[in-house]
Every structure is written in C-alpha cells, then in structure tokens.
C-alpha positions in Angstrom: -10.8 -2.5 18.8 -9.0 -4.2 16.2 -10.0 -3.9 12.5 -9.2 -6.2 9.7 -8.6 -5.1 6.3 -7.6 -6.6 3.1 -6.4 -5.4 -0.3 -4.4 -5.9 -3.6 -1.2 -4.6 -5.0 0.3 -4.6 -8.4 3.7 -6.2 -7.9 4.2 -5.0 -11.4 4.7 -1.8 -10.2 7.0 -2.0 -7.4 10.4 -0.2 -7.9 12.8 -3.1 -7.0 15.6 -0.8 -6.5 13.9 0.5 -3.6 13.6 -2.8 -1.7 16.2 -3.1 1.2 17.8 -6.0 3.1 17.0 -6.3 6.7 18.2 -8.9 9.2 14.8 -10.8 9.0 14.4 -10.5 5.1 13.9 -7.9 2.0 11.4 -5.0 2.8 9.7 -2.2 1.1 8.7 1.1 2.6 5.0 1.7 1.9 2.5 4.5 2.6 -1.2 3.5 3.4 -3.9 6.1 3.8 -7.5 5.8 4.9 -9.7 7.6 2.2 -12.5 9.9 3.5 -15.3 8.0 1.2 -15.0 4.6 -0.2 -14.4 4.3 -4.0 -16.8 2.7 -6.6 -15.7 -0.8 -5.7 -15.6 -0.1 -1.4 -12.0 0.2 -1.3 -11.1 2.8 1.7 -7.4 2.3 1.7 -4.9 3.4 -0.8 -1.3 1.9 -1.0 1.8 3.3 -2.3 5.5 2.5 -2.3 7.1 5.2 -0.2 9.2 7.7 -2.2 11.6 10.5 -0.9 11.2 14.1 -1.3 9.5 15.3 -4.6 9.9 11.8 -6.4 7.1 10.6 -8.4 4.5 8.5 -6.2 4.1 4.8 -7.1 0.6 3.6 -6.6 0.5 0.2 -5.7 -3.2 -0.7 -5.0 -6.1 -0.5 -2.5 -7.6 -2.5 0.7 -10.9 -2.5 1.9 -12.3 -3.4 5.5 -13.0 -7.4 5.8 -16.4 -8.3 6.2 -17.3 -11.6 7.7 
C-alpha cells in the first residue's frame, strides 16, 4: 500500500556545487532514511544531501507520515 510523507529541507545547507544537469533539469542526489523511532516532533525520516566516500554528511531536513 502506498504511503504519503511530507517534510522540510533547509535549502541554505545545499552544496550547490553538487547539483548536476540532466536531460530534464537540475538534480541533486539525496539519502533518505527511516528512523526506528519518531523524534520529539513526530518526524520519522531524515534527509541528507548525498556525499561520496568519507565526506562530511550534509543534513538537510526531515519528514513525517502525512495524516489526513
């Protein structure tokens, strides 16, 4: 069954040099993970800009299950 989530990202934290051009626009790779437990605000997913190797992780925001 499909599930709907919504979230927020802090666009000021995006490393613009990691954006790339594709045939259908400008893209950014992201990593999204489902947390074991909700945080104090009910968020159950975390979002970060993907990095390569041991580069510092760029935390962008979070998401929660859409209710209603």
